MIDOSE-1310 file (N, C-alpha, C; in nm, 2 decimals, decimal comma, always signed):
residues 211
mvad	-9,84/+17,71/-8,10/-9,73/+17,65/-8,03/-9,63/+17,76/-8,00; -9,59/+17,84/-8,10/-9,50/+17,95/-8,08/-9,55/+18,05/-7,97; -9,68/+18,08/-7,98/-9,74/+18,18/-7,89/-9,73/+18,12/-7,74; -9,75/+17,99/-7,73/-9,74/+17,93/-7,59/-9,60/+17,94/-7,54
ivrt	-9,50/+17,92/-7,63/-9,36/+17,93/-7,58/-9,32/+18,07/-7,55; -9,37/+18,17/-7,62/-9,35/+18,31/-7,59/-9,41/+18,34/-7,45; -9,53/+18,29/-7,42/-9,59/+18,32/-7,30/-9,51/+18,26/-7,18; -9,46/+18,13/-7,20/-9,38/+18,07/-7,10/-9,25/+18,15/-7,08
wvag	-9,19/+18,19/-7,19/-9,06/+18,27/-7,18/-9,08/+18,40/-7,10; -9,19/+18,47/-7,13/-9,21/+18,60/-7,07/-9,24/+18,58/-6,92; -9,31/+18,48/-6,89/-9,34/+18,46/-6,74/-9,21/+18,42/-6,67; -9,13/+18,33/-6,73/-9,01/+18,29/-6,66/-8,91/+18,40/-6,66
wavs	-8,90/+18,48/-6,76/-8,80/+18,59/-6,76/-8,83/+18,68/-6,65; -8,96/+18,71/-6,62/-8,99/+18,80/-6,51/-8,96/+18,74/-6,38; -8,98/+18,61/-6,36/-8,94/+18,55/-6,24/-8,79/+18,55/-6,22; -8,72/+18,52/-6,33/-8,57/+18,51/-6,32/-8,51/+18,65/-6,29
rrtp	-8,56/+18,75/-6,35/-8,51/+18,89/-6,32/-8,57/+18,96/-6,21; -8,67/+18,89/-6,14/-8,73/+18,95/-6,02/-8,80/+19,08/-6,05; -8,87/+19,09/-6,16/-8,95/+19,21/-6,20/-9,09/+19,18/-6,15; -9,17/+19,29/-6,15/-9,32/+19,26/-6,12/-9,37/+19,17/-6,23
ppve	-9,48/+19,09/-6,19/-9,53/+19,00/-6,29/-9,58/+19,07/-6,42; -9,57/+19,00/-6,53/-9,62/+19,06/-6,66/-9,76/+19,10/-6,65; -9,80/+19,22/-6,70/-9,93/+19,27/-6,70/-9,99/+19,24/-6,84; -10,11/+19,17/-6,84/-10,17/+19,13/-6,96/-10,23/+19,26/-7,03
kpwg	-10,21/+19,27/-7,16/-10,26/+19,38/-7,24/-10,34/+19,31/-7,36; -10,42/+19,39/-7,43/-10,49/+19,34/-7,55/-10,40/+19,28/-7,65; -10,27/+19,32/-7,66/-10,18/+19,27/-7,76/-10,08/+19,18/-7,71; -10,07/+19,16/-7,57/-9,97/+19,07/-7,52/-9,95/+19,10/-7,37
fyie	-9,82/+19,13/-7,34/-9,78/+19,16/-7,20/-9,69/+19,28/-7,19; -9,70/+19,34/-7,07/-9,60/+19,45/-7,04/-9,53/+19,41/-6,91; -9,40/+19,43/-6,91/-9,32/+19,40/-6,79/-9,24/+19,53/-6,76; -9,26/+19,57/-6,63/-9,18/+19,69/-6,58/-9,04/+19,64/-6,54
vagn	-8,94/+19,71/-6,58/-8,80/+19,67/-6,55/-8,74/+19,78/-6,47; -8,71/+19,76/-6,34/-8,66/+19,86/-6,26/-8,51/+19,85/-6,24; -8,44/+19,96/-6,22/-8,30/+19,95/-6,20/-8,21/+19,92/-6,32; -8,26/+19,94/-6,44/-8,18/+19,91/-6,56/-8,17/+20,03/-6,64
adev	-8,05/+20,08/-6,66/-8,02/+20,20/-6,73/-8,06/+20,19/-6,88; -8,07/+20,07/-6,93/-8,10/+20,05/-7,07/-8,24/+20,02/-7,10; -8,32/+19,99/-7,00/-8,46/+19,95/-7,02/-8,55/+19,98/-6,91; -8,66/+20,05/-6,94/-8,76/+20,08/-6,83/-8,87/+19,98/-6,83
grhv	-8,89/+19,91/-6,95/-9,00/+19,82/-6,96/-9,00/+19,75/-7,09; -9,07/+19,64/-7,11/-9,08/+19,58/-7,23/-9,22/+19,53/-7,26; -9,26/+19,54/-7,39/-9,38/+19,48/-7,44/-9,34/+19,35/-7,51; -9,41/+19,24/-7,48/-9,39/+19,11/-7,54/-9,52/+19,07/-7,61
lpea	-9,51/+19,05/-7,74/-9,63/+19,00/-7,81/-9,62/+18,86/-7,85; -9,71/+18,77/-7,80/-9,71/+18,63/-7,84/-9,73/+18,60/-7,99; -9,79/+18,70/-8,06/-9,82/+18,69/-8,20/-9,78/+18,82/-8,27; -9,72/+18,81/-8,38/-9,68/+18,93/-8,45/-9,78/+18,96/-8,57
eesl	-9,89/+19,03/-8,53/-9,98/+19,07/-8,63/-9,97/+19,23/-8,64; -9,99/+19,28/-8,76/-9,98/+19,42/-8,78/-10,06/+19,50/-8,68; -10,19/+19,47/-8,66/-10,28/+19,54/-8,57/-10,23/+19,54/-8,43; -10,17/+19,43/-8,39/-10,12/+19,41/-8,25/-9,99/+19,49/-8,23
vrsa	-9,90/+19,49/-8,33/-9,78/+19,57/-8,32/-9,81/+19,71/-8,32; -9,90/+19,76/-8,40/-9,93/+19,90/-8,41/-10,00/+19,95/-8,27; -10,08/+19,86/-8,22/-10,15/+19,89/-8,09/-10,05/+19,90/-7,98; -9,96/+19,81/-7,97/-9,85/+19,81/-7,87/-9,76/+19,93/-7,88
aasv	-9,72/+19,96/-8,00/-9,63/+20,07/-8,03/-9,70/+20,20/-7,99; -9,83/+20,21/-8,02/-9,90/+20,34/-7,99/-9,92/+20,36/-7,84; -9,90/+20,26/-7,76/-9,93/+20,28/-7,62/-9,81/+20,33/-7,54; -9,70/+20,36/-7,61/-9,57/+20,39/-7,55/-9,53/+20,54/-7,57
svlr	-9,49/+20,60/-7,46/-9,44/+20,74/-7,48/-9,31/+20,76/-7,39; -9,25/+20,65/-7,35/-9,14/+20,65/-7,26/-9,01/+20,60/-7,33; -8,90/+20,68/-7,32/-8,78/+20,63/-7,38/-8,73/+20,50/-7,31; -8,65/+20,42/-7,39/-8,59/+20,30/-7,34/-8,70/+20,19/-7,31
twmk	-8,81/+20,20/-7,38/-8,91/+20,09/-7,37/-8,88/+20,00/-7,49; -8,88/+19,87/-7,47/-8,85/+19,77/-7,57/-8,98/+19,70/-7,61; -8,98/+19,64/-7,73/-9,09/+19,56/-7,78/-9,03/+19,43/-7,84; -9,08/+19,32/-7,81/-9,03/+19,19/-7,86/-9,15/+19,11/-7,91
mpae	-9,12/+19,03/-8,02/-9,23/+18,95/-8,08/-9,17/+18,84/-8,17; -9,24/+18,74/-8,19/-9,19/+18,63/-8,27/-9,21/+18,66/-8,42; -9,10/+18,72/-8,48/-9,11/+18,76/-8,62/-8,97/+18,79/-8,67; -8,95/+18,79/-8,80/-8,82/+18,85/-8,85/-8,83/+19,00/-8,85
peei	-8,72/+19,07/-8,82/-8,73/+19,21/-8,80/-8,78/+19,28/-8,93; -8,74/+19,24/-9,04/-8,78/+19,30/-9,17/-8,93/+19,29/-9,19; -8,99/+19,19/-9,13/-9,14/+19,17/-9,15/-9,21/+19,29/-9,08; -9,16/+19,33/-8,96/-9,24/+19,42/-8,88/-9,19/+19,56/-8,89
eswl	-9,08/+19,59/-8,96/-9,03/+19,72/-8,96/-9,13/+19,83/-9,01; -9,20/+19,79/-9,11/-9,29/+19,89/-9,17/-9,42/+19,91/-9,09; -9,44/+19,83/-8,99/-9,56/+19,85/-8,90/-9,53/+19,94/-8,78; -9,40/+19,98/-8,76/-9,37/+20,06/-8,64/-9,41/+20,20/-8,66
spgw	-9,46/+20,26/-8,56/-9,50/+20,40/-8,56/-9,37/+20,49/-8,54; -9,38/+20,62/-8,57/-9,26/+20,71/-8,55/-9,21/+20,70/-8,41; -9,08/+20,70/-8,40/-9,01/+20,69/-8,27/-8,96/+20,55/-8,24; -9,02/+20,45/-8,31/-8,97/+20,31/-8,29/-8,87/+20,27/-8,39
vvaw	-8,76/+20,20/-8,35/-8,66/+20,15/-8,45/-8,64/+20,00/-8,42; -8,60/+19,93/-8,52/-8,56/+19,79/-8,50/-8,42/+19,79/-8,44; -8,41/+19,71/-8,33/-8,28/+19,69/-8,27/-8,22/+19,56/-8,33; -8,16/+19,58/-8,45/-8,11/+19,46/-8,53/-8,01/+19,38/-8,45
eetg	-7,92/+19,45/-8,38/-7,82/+19,38/-8,31/-7,87/+19,30/-8,19; -7,99/+19,33/-8,14/-8,04/+19,26/-8,02/-8,14/+19,15/-8,06; -8,18/+19,14/-8,18/-8,27/+19,04/-8,22/-8,21/+18,90/-8,20; -8,29/+18,81/-8,14/-8,24/+18,68/-8,10/-8,33/+18,56/-8,14
hlma	-8,32/+18,45/-8,07/-8,39/+18,33/-8,11/-8,46/+18,27/-7,98; -8,59/+18,23/-8,00/-8,66/+18,17/-7,90/-8,65/+18,01/-7,92; -8,60/+17,95/-7,82/-8,57/+17,80/-7,83/-8,63/+17,72/-7,72; -8,65/+17,59/-7,74/-8,71/+17,51/-7,64/-8,65/+17,37/-7,66
vdlm	-8,67/+17,28/-7,55/-8,62/+17,15/-7,56/-8,70/+17,06/-7,46; -8,72/+16,93/-7,49/-8,77/+16,84/-7,40/-8,65/+16,79/-7,31; -8,66/+16,82/-7,18/-8,54/+16,80/-7,10/-8,50/+16,65/-7,08; -8,37/+16,63/-7,07/-8,32/+16,49/-7,05/-8,21/+16,50/-6,95
atdp	-8,20/+16,40/-6,87/-8,09/+16,39/-6,77/-7,96/+16,34/-6,83; -7,85/+16,40/-6,79/-7,72/+16,36/-6,85/-7,62/+16,34/-6,74; -7,65/+16,36/-6,62/-7,55/+16,34/-6,51/-7,42/+16,41/-6,54; -7,41/+16,54/-6,56/-7,29/+16,60/-6,60/-7,18/+16,60/-6,49
vape	-7,06/+16,60/-6,53/-6,95/+16,60/-6,43/-6,86/+16,73/-6,47; -6,83/+16,81/-6,37/-6,75/+16,93/-6,39/-6,62/+16,90/-6,45; -6,58/+16,98/-6,55/-6,45/+16,96/-6,61/-6,34/+16,97/-6,51; -6,23/+16,91/-6,53/-6,12/+16,90/-6,44/-6,07/+17,04/-6,40
gytv	-6,06/+17,06/-6,27/-6,01/+17,19/-6,22/-6,13/+17,29/-6,18; -6,25/+17,24/-6,20/-6,36/+17,32/-6,17/-6,46/+17,25/-6,07; -6,54/+17,33/-6,00/-6,64/+17,28/-5,91/-6,77/+17,36/-5,94; -6,88/+17,30/-5,90/-7,01/+17,37/-5,92/-7,09/+17,38/-5,80
tvet	-7,16/+17,49/-5,78/-7,26/+17,51/-5,67/-7,39/+17,53/-5,73; -7,50/+17,47/-5,68/-7,63/+17,49/-5,73/-7,72/+17,53/-5,61; -7,78/+17,65/-5,62/-7,86/+17,70/-5,51/-7,99/+17,75/-5,56; -8,10/+17,73/-5,49/-8,23/+17,78/-5,53/-8,28/+17,88/-5,43
tgav	-8,33/+17,99/-5,48/-8,39/+18,09/-5,40/-8,53/+18,12/-5,45; -8,63/+18,08/-5,38/-8,77/+18,10/-5,43/-8,78/+18,01/-5,55; -8,82/+18,06/-5,67/-8,85/+17,99/-5,79/-8,73/+17,99/-5,88; -8,61/+18,05/-5,84/-8,50/+18,07/-5,93/-8,38/+17,98/-5,88
tyar	-8,32/+17,90/-5,97/-8,21/+17,82/-5,93/-8,09/+17,88/-6,00; -7,98/+17,89/-5,93/-7,85/+17,94/-5,98/-7,74/+17,84/-5,98; -7,67/+17,82/-6,09/-7,56/+17,73/-6,10/-7,43/+17,82/-6,12; -7,33/+17,80/-6,04/-7,21/+17,88/-6,05/-7,09/+17,78/-6,06
vlda	-7,01/+17,79/-6,16/-6,89/+17,71/-6,18/-6,77/+17,79/-6,13; -6,69/+17,73/-6,04/-6,58/+17,80/-5,98/-6,45/+17,73/-6,02; -6,34/+17,82/-6,04/-6,21/+17,76/-6,08/-6,14/+17,71/-5,96; -6,01/+17,67/-5,97/-5,94/+17,61/-5,87/-5,91/+17,70/-5,75
vgeq	-5,92/+17,84/-5,77/-5,89/+17,93/-5,66/-6,03/+17,99/-5,61; -6,14/+17,94/-5,66/-6,27/+17,98/-5,61/-6,33/+18,10/-5,68; -6,27/+18,14/-5,79/-6,33/+18,25/-5,87/-6,43/+18,20/-5,96; -6,53/+18,28/-5,99/-6,64/+18,24/-6,08/-6,59/+18,23/-6,22
aaqg	-6,61/+18,11/-6,29/-6,57/+18,09/-6,42/-6,69/+18,09/-6,52; -6,81/+18,05/-6,47/-6,93/+18,04/-6,55/-7,05/+18,04/-6,46; -7,16/+18,07/-6,52/-7,28/+18,08/-6,44/-7,41/+18,06/-6,53; -7,52/+18,04/-6,47/-7,65/+18,03/-6,54/-7,76/+18,02/-6,43
qmas	-7,88/+18,06/-6,47/-7,99/+18,05/-6,38/-8,11/+18,01/-6,46; -8,21/+17,96/-6,38/-8,34/+17,93/-6,44/-8,46/+17,95/-6,35; -8,57/+17,99/-6,41/-8,69/+18,01/-6,33/-8,78/+17,89/-6,35; -8,84/+17,84/-6,24/-8,93/+17,73/-6,24/-9,07/+17,77/-6,25
lgea	-9,14/+17,71/-6,35/-9,28/+17,74/-6,37/-9,36/+17,61/-6,37; -9,33/+17,52/-6,28/-9,40/+17,39/-6,28/-9,34/+17,29/-6,37; -9,41/+17,26/-6,48/-9,36/+17,17/-6,58/-9,26/+17,23/-6,68; -9,24/+17,36/-6,67/-9,14/+17,43/-6,76/-9,04/+17,51/-6,67
vvvd	-8,92/+17,52/-6,73/-8,82/+17,61/-6,67/-8,78/+17,71/-6,79; -8,74/+17,83/-6,75/-8,69/+17,93/-6,84/-8,54/+17,96/-6,80; -8,45/+17,92/-6,89/-8,31/+17,94/-6,86/-8,27/+18,08/-6,90; -8,18/+18,14/-6,82/-8,14/+18,28/-6,83/-8,00/+18,30/-6,79
rvmt	-7,94/+18,41/-6,84/-7,81/+18,46/-6,80/-7,70/+18,35/-6,79; -7,69/+18,27/-6,90/-7,58/+18,17/-6,91/-7,46/+18,24/-6,97; -7,35/+18,24/-6,90/-7,23/+18,30/-6,95/-7,11/+18,24/-6,89; -7,00/+18,25/-6,97/-6,87/+18,20/-6,93/-6,77/+18,32/-6,93
eeah	-6,69/+18,33/-6,83/-6,59/+18,44/-6,83/-6,49/+18,41/-6,94; -6,44/+18,52/-7,00/-6,35/+18,52/-7,12/-6,23/+18,42/-7,10; -6,17/+18,42/-6,98/-6,05/+18,34/-6,96/-6,08/+18,19/-6,95; -6,21/+18,16/-6,94/-6,24/+18,01/-6,92/-6,33/+17,96/-7,04
rrrg	-6,33/+18,03/-7,15/-6,41/+17,99/-7,26/-6,34/+17,87/-7,34; -6,43/+17,80/-7,41/-6,38/+17,69/-7,50/-6,33/+17,57/-7,41; -6,39/+17,56/-7,29/-6,35/+17,45/-7,20/-6,47/+17,36/-7,16; -6,58/+17,39/-7,23/-6,70/+17,31/-7,21/-6,79/+17,36/-7,09
lgnf	-6,76/+17,47/-7,03/-6,83/+17,52/-6,91/-6,97/+17,56/-6,94; -7,00/+17,62/-7,06/-7,14/+17,66/-7,09/-7,22/+17,53/-7,11; -7,17/+17,43/-7,17/-7,23/+17,30/-7,19/-7,26/+17,24/-7,06; -7,17/+17,25/-6,97/-7,18/+17,19/-6,83/-7,29/+17,26/-6,75
vmrt	-7,29/+17,39/-6,76/-7,39/+17,47/-6,69/-7,53/+17,43/-6,74; -7,55/+17,43/-6,87/-7,68/+17,40/-6,92/-7,73/+17,26/-6,88; -7,64/+17,16/-6,88/-7,68/+17,02/-6,85/-7,70/+17,01/-6,70; -7,63/+17,09/-6,62/-7,65/+17,09/-6,47/-7,79/+17,15/-6,44
ladh	-7,82/+17,26/-6,50/-7,96/+17,31/-6,48/-8,07/+17,22/-6,53; -8,05/+17,15/-6,64/-8,15/+17,06/-6,69/-8,17/+16,94/-6,60; -8,06/+16,89/-6,54/-8,08/+16,78/-6,45/-8,15/+16,82/-6,32; -8,12/+16,94/-6,28/-8,19/+16,99/-6,16/-8,34/+17,02/-6,19
alet	-8,37/+17,07/-6,31/-8,51/+17,09/-6,35/-8,59/+16,97/-6,35; -8,53/+16,86/-6,40/-8,60/+16,73/-6,40/-8,63/+16,68/-6,26; -8,54/+16,70/-6,17/-8,56/+16,66/-6,03/-8,67/+16,73/-5,97; -8,71/+16,85/-6,02/-8,82/+16,93/-5,96/-8,95/+16,90/-6,03
gavl	-8,95/+16,81/-6,14/-9,07/+16,78/-6,21/-9,09/+16,85/-6,34; -8,99/+16,93/-6,38/-9,01/+17,00/-6,51/-8,98/+16,90/-6,63; -9,04/+16,93/-6,74/-9,01/+16,85/-6,86/-8,97/+16,93/-6,98; -9,00/+17,06/-6,97/-8,97/+17,15/-7,09/-8,88/+17,26/-7,05
gvlg	-8,78/+17,29/-7,13/-8,69/+17,41/-7,12/-8,72/+17,51/-7,22; -8,71/+17,64/-7,19/-8,73/+17,75/-7,28/-8,63/+17,85/-7,26; -8,58/+17,92/-7,36/-8,49/+18,03/-7,34/-8,49/+18,12/-7,46; -8,44/+18,24/-7,44/-8,41/+18,34/-7,55/-8,26/+18,34/-7,57
atda	-8,21/+18,32/-7,69/-8,07/+18,31/-7,72/-8,02/+18,41/-7,82; -7,89/+18,45/-7,80/-7,82/+18,53/-7,89/-7,77/+18,44/-8,00; -7,71/+18,49/-8,11/-7,66/+18,41/-8,22/-7,55/+18,31/-8,16; -7,46/+18,37/-8,08/-7,36/+18,28/-8,02/-7,41/+18,17/-7,93
gral	-7,51/+18,21/-7,85/-7,57/+18,12/-7,76/-7,65/+18,01/-7,83; -7,71/+18,05/-7,94/-7,79/+17,95/-8,02/-7,70/+17,83/-8,06; -7,58/+17,86/-8,11/-7,49/+17,76/-8,15/-7,46/+17,66/-8,04; -7,44/+17,70/-7,92/-7,42/+17,61/-7,81/-7,54/+17,53/-7,78
yetl	-7,65/+17,60/-7,77/-7,78/+17,53/-7,73/-7,82/+17,42/-7,83; -7,79/+17,45/-7,96/-7,83/+17,35/-8,06/-7,75/+17,22/-8,04; -7,62/+17,23/-7,99/-7,54/+17,11/-7,97/-7,60/+17,03/-7,86; -7,68/+17,09/-7,78/-7,75/+17,02/-7,66/-7,89/+16,98/-7,69
gwkk	-7,93/+16,99/-7,82/-8,06/+16,94/-7,86/-8,17/+17,05/-7,86; -8,14/+17,17/-7,82/-8,24/+17,28/-7,82/-8,28/+17,31/-7,97; -8,41/+17,34/-7,99/-8,46/+17,38/-8,12/-8,51/+17,52/-8,13; -8,47/+17,59/-8,23/-8,53/+17,72/-8,25/-8,67/+17,71/-8,30
httl	-8,76/+17,79/-8,23/-8,90/+17,79/-8,27/-8,94/+17,92/-8,35; -8,86/+18,03/-8,32/-8,89/+18,15/-8,39/-8,78/+18,25/-8,37; -8,76/+18,35/-8,46/-8,68/+18,46/-8,43/-8,75/+18,56/-8,33; -8,68/+18,62/-8,24/-8,74/+18,72/-8,15/-8,70/+18,86/-8,20
aeci	-8,78/+18,92/-8,28/-8,75/+19,06/-8,32/-8,76/+19,15/-8,21; -8,66/+19,25/-8,20/-8,66/+19,35/-8,10/-8,66/+19,49/-8,15; -8,74/+19,57/-8,08/-8,75/+19,71/-8,12/-8,74/+19,80/-8,00; -8,70/+19,92/-8,01/-8,69/+20,01/-7,90/-8,74/+20,15/-7,94
yrp	-8,80/+20,22/-7,84/-8,86/+20,35/-7,86/-8,75/+20,45/-7,84; -8,71/+20,52/-7,95/-8,61/+20,62/-7,95/-8,66/+20,74/-8,03; -8,75/+20,82/-7,98/-8,81/+20,93/-8,06/-8,70/+21,04/-8,09
């Protein structure tokens, strides 16, 4: 089950970020990330087994390559080859939910626009003067969607906008035939998503190549 959610997440993340499609490898997937000063590519492992982690780590010789897998960071730290370090501050949570319609209404003083380009849907919440207050996007994969880049501007936080964006995206996903939502969350994001019924399925350990 966790491996399937990881596969859905990596496919949707690539669509959302408009990267080349993930390339299958013996240990999982590789995604090339262009135009990002912090990341040239990422390895994503659906399963965190020592042999797979060592194989993926050994295939890398490029700075700023990341590796992600469903595991606690301390479990896999001893499996890393020289040059790899655990990115403790970036480790997150892989979450999923059975989508439900809630017919959300924008908080007073705000409006929302929802636009779809290709397989990616963007929700933008605007304040009374038309400035962006919150946003989120999702990639459609048929019966599943992968939610990405949900954020609220500092001046507009604690007003329910993140909740509203998530529910707006969910309703739109249901209209297109999706039934499952998947996302990768930070600690702060996890707290919001859990209030909306999302469940954590695994920790996403993150590592980076820094020889």
